N, C-alpha and C positions, 0 to 999 in steps of 0.2 A: 574785155567782156569776161573770159576767164577766171580774171581774179575778181572780178565783182561777185561772181558765183562760190568762188572759194571763199570769199571775205562772208559770205551768207552762211554760209556751210559752218566756218569758223564760230560765228555767232549763235549760230542753233546748238551748236557743242556747248559753248560757254554758257548759255543762259540753261541748257538743261542739266548741267552740271549744278550751277547755281542754285537752281530749283531743287535740285535733289537734296542739295547741302541743306537749303533752307527748311526743307520739309522733314530732314531726317534730325535737323537741330530742335524744331519746335513739337515733333511727334510727341514726345515724352508729357508736354504741357499741352498746350492749346490745342494740338490734333489728337489729342491721346483717344478721344471717342471716334473719330473717323478712322482709325487703323484697323486691319482686319487681319491680316498676316503678311510679313515682309516675303514669304515663299510664292504668296498666292497673287499679290499686286507690287508695282514698281515702287520706289521709296519715295516718288513723288507724289504718289497717290492720294495721299493724306490731305496734302495742301492742296491740292485742286478740288476735292471733294469739300474740304472747308471753305474754300473761296466762293464753290458754288452755294454755301448757306450765309455767306457772309463775313466771314472770318478770315482775316488776311493776316501777314506776317507784323504788319504794325498794329494791328488790333489789341487793344488791350486786354491782357489775360491776368483773370482774378483767381486766387490760389482757393481751390476748394473748402470748404466750411467741414474740417474735420469732426467736430464736435457733431455737426447735423448728420454726415456720412455715417457716425458711428451710432446716433441714436435710431437711423434708418436700418442699419443692420441688426439693430437691437430689435427693432419693431419687426422686422420680417424672421428673427430668430423666433421672438416671442410668438408670433403668427403660426410658424412653423411647429413650435413646440404644443400650442394648443390645437392644431391639427392632428399632431401624433397622438396627444392626449386623448381627442375626442375618437380616433381611431380604436386606439387601445380599450376605452370604454365601451366602444360596440362591440369590440373583441370580446372582451369581459362578459358581455352582455350573452352574446352568442353563444360563449360556452359555459353558461352556470350550466352546473351540476344539476341532474334530476334528485327530488328528494327519495332517500333511499328507505322502503316497508321496514317495519320493527314489530317485534311483538308486544301486545299492551294485555292488560287486565281488562274485565269487563266494566269497569268505572270508567273506561275510555268514552263510553256511549251513553253516558250520563246526558251530555248535550247534545247528542245525535238525533237527526229525523231519519227515518226511513220511508220511501215512497216509492209504490210500486202497484202491479197486479196481483192477481190471486196468488202466487207464488211467495210474494211479499207478505200477501195477508197471512200464508201458512205460515212464515217465519214468525209472526207477529203470536200467533195462535199455540205454535209449538215449542217455541224459544224463550222460557220465563226469564231467562238471564237476559235477553235484551229487552224483551217487552216490558219488563219492570222498570228497566232504566230508561230506554229512548221512547221517542215520539213517533208513533207509526200513522202516515196517510196513505191506507192501501185500501184498493177495491176489486173486486173480482171484475174481470174484463177490461181493467182498465188499460188505456193506451196514451202514447205521448200526444197523442192529440187531444185527448181529453183533459188531459194534465195541463195543456198549452190553452185550450179554448173554453173549457166548461167549470161551472160550479159545481163542483161535486164533494166537497169537504163538509161534511155535517157537522155544525156545531152544537153545543150542550143546549141549546134553546130550540135546535131543530131545524135552525135554518140551514142553508148550503153556500158555501162562498168557493172562491178560488183558491188553490194550492196558496198563491201568490200572497194572499189577503191571509191567508193562516199562518204562514211562514213571519209574515210582519208582525203579527203579535204574539210570537215567542222566540226566546233567545236560543239561538243554536251555531255550534261551530264545525260540525259535520254534516254531511246530508250523503247519503246514500239511495241510489236508483236504481231500480231493476222494471225496465216495461220491453216490450217487442215482441213476444209471442203472439199477441193478439194484433199486430200489427202485419204480421206475415200475409202475403196476398192481398194488402191495401196499400194503393199509393206506389211509389218507386223508392228506391234505397235513397235517391238525391231529396226526396219531400221528407222520407223518414228523418234523415240526417239534420236537415235544414230545421223539422220541429225539435228535434232535439237540441239543437243548438240553442234555439229561442229559449227552450225552458232553461237551459244553464246559463245563459245569458240573466234571464229574470232573476232567477237565484241569485246569482253574484251581483245584481245591482240592488238586492233586498240584504245581503252581507258580504260584500268584497274580500273578507277574510276567512270565509268557509273553506273548509275541504271538502270537496265533491269527489265523492267514490261511484262511478259509472259501473255499476254490475253488469257482467254479460249477460246475454240472455242464455238462460239454461238449455241444454240440448233434452232433445226427447228421445226414448228409447229407439234401439236400432229398429225393432217391429213397427213402432209408430212410424219412424223415419222412412224406410222402406216401403210403407203401404201406403202414403199421404202425399201427393202431390205439392200440397202448400205447406205443411206443418212437417218439414223436415229438416233436417240436420245442416245440409248444402245452403239453404236458405236461410237459417240463422247464421252461419258462420259469415255468410255476405254482409247480412245486418249488423253483426258485430262489428266488423271492419270498418261499415259507414261510419261509426262513430270511435272509433279508436283514435283516429287524428285529434278529437278534441280535448284527451289527454296530454295536458302541458309539463305534467311532470313537477309543476309547481304548487297549483290551487285544485287541479283537476286529474283524477288517478282512474285507470282501468283495471277492473278487477277480474280476470277470468275465472268464474266461480266453477267453471265447470273443470277446471284442475280438481275441484275437491270431492265431484259428483260422477267424473268421468268412467265410462268402464274400461278406459285405455287405448279403444279404438274410434273415438270421436262421438261416442254416444252415451246418453243418459245410462247409469248402470242401471237395468232391469231390475235388480233386487232392492232400489231406494223407492223405486215408484210401483203405485199400484194401477195407474191409468195412462203409464207410459209418457204423462206430460208434467204431472206434478208428484214432488215427494210427499212420501209418507210421513204420517204425524210422527213416526218414530225416528224419521231419517234426517230431521234438519241440523243435528249437531256439526256434519262434516261442514256447512256452510257456515255454519258459528265459529267454529275453530279457524276456517280460512280467515274469516275478518280479523280474529285475534292475532293471528299472524301477518298479517298484511295491512298494518296502518302506519299512520305518518305521524312522529311526534315532534312539535318543534318546539 
């Protein structure tokens, strides 16, 4: 009885050695895909896993098609390269530099359109260098909501049409907008910004290549600001900041006109204004000069 147990044990040992040798022998070929790590699993493991998949030592082994594998690898590399190129293009798009302002001469405004309220109307009336060259669509008390919704541009035959219809009838490559003072105390910052964005979008639909210059709302004087709960420079700053994000540095630009007419303390220079809100007729030149020094040339 003891001899039978001993014989059985010997057979087990011999079989284990045989299986291990067999597994070791075929691992580089038919068992290659079943091997993980010789450290993490016994030598016989690849053969047992292969057997579970119907692959035995006597199963015919086919040599892999190296050309096919090479093509597969090439395809993988090609795919990888395409992904890398796509990422590079995306990164390049994200890092496009904003266009830089430069100085120009007055003929730059030959194909420009100026749109705005009474302050823009004053620029037309008292700056001959611009009025004689550019096209002005300006009206007293005009608001961004009027621009968006109303027929307010008067034609030569006395009709009134929308700004967008008027723009569709002329050629232009630059647009300057200044509104916002009349909207203070009306609506919210969000509704103001939304209306402004709609106007910008409509202009770009008419001429996608046009450069659009958002002129900041001009400050009021300190005396006016301190004594008025609505028309004050705190509110103006908030409204200006609401439209700054629309400037993409490529087609739309924000011009802080206050840099040209500020008293250095965040107010309209009182010496430039007679009523605390509008520029005197003789004081539009700083605005004109600011535009000359802050233009985009493509």
